[in-house]
N, C-alpha and C positions, 0 to 999 in steps of 0.2 A: 368575352362580350360577343365576339363574332359567332361563337357556337350557340349562344342563347338566341341571337337574332335569327340564325339559321333554323333553330328549332321552332321559333315563333312563326317564321315565314312559311315553313313547310307543314304546319298544322293543317288538318283538313278544312277547318272552318275558314282560315285565311285564304287558302287556295280557292275554295268554293265561292267566297265573297269576291275575289278578283275576277273569277270567271263570270259571276253574276253581273258585276259592274261593266265588264266588256260587252256582254250580251245585251245588257240594258241600254248601253250607249248606242249600239247598233240598232236595237229596237226603236230607240227614240228617233233616229234618222228615218227609219221606215215610216213611223207614225207621222213625222213632220211632212214627208213626201205625200203620204196618204191624205193628210188634211189639205196641204197647199195645192197639190196637183189633181186630186180626185174629188174630194168633198166640196171644197170652197168654190171652184168654178161653176158647178151646177147651182149651188145655193146663190151665188152672185148673179147668175143668169136669171133665176127665178125672182130675185129682188130687183130686177131692172138693170141688168148689166153692171152690177157693182163688182169692182175688183177689190177684194178685202185687203190685199197686199198694198194697195194704193189708197186706202180709205184713211185720210188724215186731215187734221185741222191745223192751219198755220197760226201759230201763236205770235210769231214775230218774223217779218220778212227778212230775207238775207240780203246780200249785196246786190243781187239782181232782183228787181221787184217781181211779184207774182202776177197772175196766178200760175201755179205750177201744175203741170199735167200729171206728173208722177212723184212719188215720194223720193225717188233717186234724184230727180231734178231739184226738188226742194232742198235736199241735203247738200247737193253740189253747190247750191246758191248760198248755203250757210243759214238757211231758215230754221227757226225753232218750231218743231212740229209736235203735235199730239197724235200718236200713231194708233188710232182705235182699231183699225183693221188688223194690224199685226198682233195687237192684244187679244182680239177675238180668236185669231188663229192659234195663239199660244194657249188660251183657255181650252179650246177644243183638243189640242194636242194633249194637254194635261188630263182631260177627262178620259180620253181614249187610253192613255198609258195607265192611269189609275184603275180603270175598269179591267184592263188586261191583267194587271198585278192582282187585283181582287180575285179574278177568276183563277189565277195560279195558286194563290194562298188558299182559296176555298177548296180547290182540288186536293192540295197537300193535306189540309185539315181533314177532309173526308177520308183520304187514304190512311191517315194516322188513326182515325176513329175506327176504321175497319180492322186495322191491325190490333188495336186494343180490345175490340169486341170479340175477335176470334179466340176461341178457347185454346189455351196453351196445352201442348202435349204433356201427358203425365211424365214426371221425371222417372228415369230408369231406376230400378231397385238397386240397392247397394250390393256389392260383390258378395258379401257374406250371406245375404238373403238368397241370392242366386245359387250359391254353393249349397246352402242348406236345402233348398228346393230340389236340387239335383240329387243330393244324398237321400232325401226322403223318397224320391221317385225310384232310385236304385234299390232301396230297402223294400219298397212295395213290390218291385219286380221280382226280388229274390224270394219273397215269401208266398 
């Protein structure tokens, strides 16, 4: 059983998938930072100093009555909140990751099509044919 598992785990596809998952997770954190730290602050500024990370609606107040200046304060008070800003950030993260994956898959598909479209080199003639050709050429040279 251990041998079978080792064969399974060392297959190229499994290793490639593991590498893809690790790189994908790292890419996800980069995209999250891009959205949270680079894209959303200017968009919030253009929309009148809106901080999307703190854009929430209190559904039920916590032990300390509101209003709450930040989402963290509302959570600390035990308030039940609808976190619209975090949802918007997550949607933007998803769109960026999905678009990046689309570009990668599109590039891979183009490369595969180019490989398929390239004409294959003709196969080498069999040894017998090569030998017969050499014999023919030798006989021509002798006569």
